[in-house]
C-alpha positions in Angstrom: -2.1 -17.4 15.0 -0.7 -14.4 13.0 0.4 -11.1 14.8 -2.0 -8.2 14.6 -0.4 -5.6 12.8 -3.1 -2.9 12.9 -6.2 -2.6 15.0 -8.9 0.3 14.6 -11.4 1.0 17.1 -14.2 3.4 16.3 -11.9 5.2 13.9 -13.6 8.4 12.6 -12.3 10.9 10.1 -14.2 14.2 9.3 -13.4 16.8 6.7 -14.6 20.5 7.2 -14.9 22.8 4.3 -16.6 25.9 5.3 -19.8 25.0 7.1 -19.9 21.6 5.1 -18.9 18.6 6.9 -18.0 15.3 5.3 -17.7 11.9 7.2 -15.0 10.1 5.4 -14.7 7.3 7.9 -17.5 6.2 10.7 -16.5 4.2 13.6 -14.5 1.7 11.7 -13.3 -1.3 13.7 -10.7 -3.4 11.9 -7.9 -5.9 12.6 -4.9 -6.8 9.9 -2.8 -9.5 10.6 1.0 -9.9 9.7 1.5 -11.0 6.2 -2.0 -10.4 4.9 -2.8 -9.6 1.3 -6.0 -7.4 1.8 -7.8 -5.5 -0.9 -9.9 -2.6 -0.4 -13.1 -2.2 -3.1 -15.6 0.3 -3.1 -16.8 3.5 -4.9 -14.7 6.8 -5.0 -15.3 8.7 -1.6 -16.2 5.5 0.4 -13.2 5.8 2.7 -10.6 3.5 1.4 -8.2 6.1 0.8 -8.5 7.8 4.1 -8.1 4.8 5.7 -4.8 4.0 4.1 -3.6 7.5 4.8 -4.3 7.1 8.5 -2.7 3.8 8.7 0.4 5.2 6.7 0.6 8.2 8.9 -0.3 10.8 6.2 -3.3 12.0 7.9 -4.8 12.3 11.5 -8.2 10.7 12.6 -10.7 12.9 14.0 -11.6 10.3 16.7 -11.3 6.8 17.5 -7.9 4.8 17.9 -5.7 3.0 15.6 -2.8 0.9 16.7 0.2 -0.4 15.0 1.2 -3.4 16.9 1.3 -1.9 20.4 1.8 1.7 19.4 -1.1 4.1 19.3 -0.8 6.1 15.9 -3.5 8.3 16.9 -1.7 9.7 20.0 1.3 10.6 17.9 2.1 14.2 16.5 3.4 14.9 13.4 7.0 14.0 14.1 6.3 10.5 15.7 4.2 9.9 12.4 7.2 10.7 10.3 9.2 8.5 12.2 6.6 5.7 12.1 6.4 6.0 8.2 10.2 6.1 8.0 10.6 2.9 9.9 7.7 0.8 9.0 5.6 1.9 5.8 6.1 1.5 2.2 3.9 3.5 -0.1 2.9 2.7 -3.9 0.6 5.2 -5.5 -1.0 5.2 -9.0 1.5 7.6 -10.4 5.1 6.5 -9.9 6.5 9.6 -9.0 10.1 8.8 -9.8 13.0 11.3 -10.2 13.4 11.7 -14.4 16.8 12.6 -13.9 18.0 9.5 -11.8 18.3 5.9 -13.0 16.0 3.2 -11.7 19.1 2.1 -9.5 19.4 5.8 -8.0 15.5 6.2 -7.5 15.8 3.3 -5.2 19.1 4.2 -3.5 17.3 7.4 -2.3 15.3 5.4 0.1 18.1 3.1 1.3 20.0 5.9 2.2 17.6 7.2 4.9 16.8 3.8 6.3 18.2 1.9 9.0 18.3 -1.7 7.6 17.7 -1.4 3.6 18.2 -3.7 0.9 20.7 -3.0 -1.7 19.1 -1.1 -4.7 19.7 -4.1 -7.0 18.4 -6.6 -4.6 15.2 -4.5 -4.4 15.1 -4.2 -8.3 15.7 -8.1 -8.7 12.7 -8.9 -6.4 10.4 -7.1 -9.1 12.3 -8.4 -12.1 14.0 -5.2 -13.1 17.9 -5.8 -12.2 18.5 -5.9 -15.8 17.2 -2.5 -16.3 18.5 -0.8 -13.4 20.6 1.6 -15.1 17.9 2.9 -17.4 16.1 6.2 -16.9 12.3 6.3 -16.3 11.9 7.6 -19.7 13.5 4.8 -21.0 10.9 2.4 -19.3 7.3 1.3 -20.0 4.6 2.6 -17.6 4.7 -1.1 -15.8 8.4 -1.0 -15.4 8.3 2.3 -13.9 5.5 1.3 -11.5 7.8 -1.7 -10.5 10.7 0.5 -9.7 8.3 2.3 -7.6 7.2 -1.1 -5.8 11.3 -1.5 -5.4 11.7 1.9 -4.0 8.7 1.3 -1.3 10.2 -2.0 -0.4 14.0 -1.3 -0.1 13.8 -0.3 3.4 12.1 -3.7 4.5 8.8 -1.8 5.5 6.4 -4.0 7.6 3.5 -2.7 5.9 3.0 -1.7 2.0 0.2 0.4 1.2 -0.8 0.6 -2.4 -3.5 2.9 -3.6 -4.5 2.1 -7.2 -1.3 0.8 -8.1 -2.6 -0.6 -11.4 -5.0 2.4 -12.3 -2.8 3.7 -15.1 -2.1 0.4 -16.7 -3.4 -1.8 -19.1 -4.4 -5.2 -18.2 -1.2 -7.3 -19.2 1.1 -4.7 -17.6 -1.2 -4.5 -14.5 -0.7 -8.1 -14.0 3.0 -7.9 -14.0 2.7 -5.4 -11.3 0.1 -7.4 -9.3 2.8 -10.4 -9.7 5.5 -8.3 -8.1 3.4 -7.4 -5.1 2.3 -11.2 -4.7 6.0 -12.1 -5.0 7.1 -9.5 -2.2 4.3 -10.5 0.0 5.3 -14.3 -0.4 9.0 -13.8 0.0 9.3 -11.1 2.5 6.1 -11.8 4.5 5.2 -7.9 4.0 1.6 -7.1 4.9 0.2 -5.6 1.8 -3.0 -3.4 1.5 -4.4 -2.6 -2.1 -6.9 -0.1 -3.0 -8.3 -0.8 -6.4 -11.5 -0.3 -8.5 -10.5 -3.4 -10.5 -12.9 -6.2 -9.0 -10.8 -8.9 -10.4 -7.8 -8.1 -8.3 -9.6 -9.2 -5.2 -9.1 -12.9 -6.2 -5.4 -12.8 -5.1 -6.4 -11.5 -1.7 -6.7 -13.2 1.7 -9.2 -10.8 2.7 -11.6 -8.3 0.7 -12.9 -5.2 2.5 -15.9 -3.7 0.6 -16.6 0.1 1.6 -19.4 1.9 1.5 -20.2 5.5 3.2 -17.2 5.4 5.4 -17.8 1.9 6.7 -16.9 -1.7 5.9 -20.0 -3.0 4.7 -18.8 -6.5 4.1 -15.8 -8.7 4.5 -14.8 -11.8 2.2 -12.2 -14.3 3.2 -10.8 -16.3 0.3 -10.6 -19.9 0.4 -8.1 -20.1 -2.2 -5.9 -17.2 -3.5 -5.4 -17.2 -7.2 -2.0 -16.1 -8.9 -1.8 -12.9 -10.9 -1.8 -14.9 -14.3 -5.1 -16.5 -13.1 -6.8 -13.0 -13.0 -9.5 -12.2 -15.7 -9.5 -8.4 -16.3 
């Protein structure tokens, strides 16, 4: 059986604004296995991004427990979470956050300079099909190419986990498929545990499991019999 990478027990997150409290996660229980491709679906405000932010060490839970392997993330302070993020987690967001004055190669190299066992930047770019464009600046790349540079940057430090929040949200369908192809390739070749938040229900077909969120809880889990390729998606 695959190693369990994440274990959540009664994980709860409450945001407070003045006298108003918003329960973003409600006693959530979950296990994620090594190498899984997991898609998170649900309306805005249902808790998907909150869960990813806590898993990625960007936010603290209000109560409950979250383990990464045998390490309890919910016991770590900000310094401990920073070390955890640097060593184990890669992030991909809807907006690429590339540095405009640096080439694709240089944007990826920034991450490799602070990692313990990084890939060479050209190796990471080759994994997303962009080695021939590595000396281009972001303004010389399409939106999909910029997102693939962002993916290369995220995986260049060889993270155990890749957390993707709406990675195709700003892209058209054809370009989005190229991005999903890149994520599937990394999952297959490197065994990187990958979680993808999306509003595009068709993306669920590439997942091992789909987690459906509602009101801060997982309302349903669908386990795929057969994963589709990105080329088979209907947007």
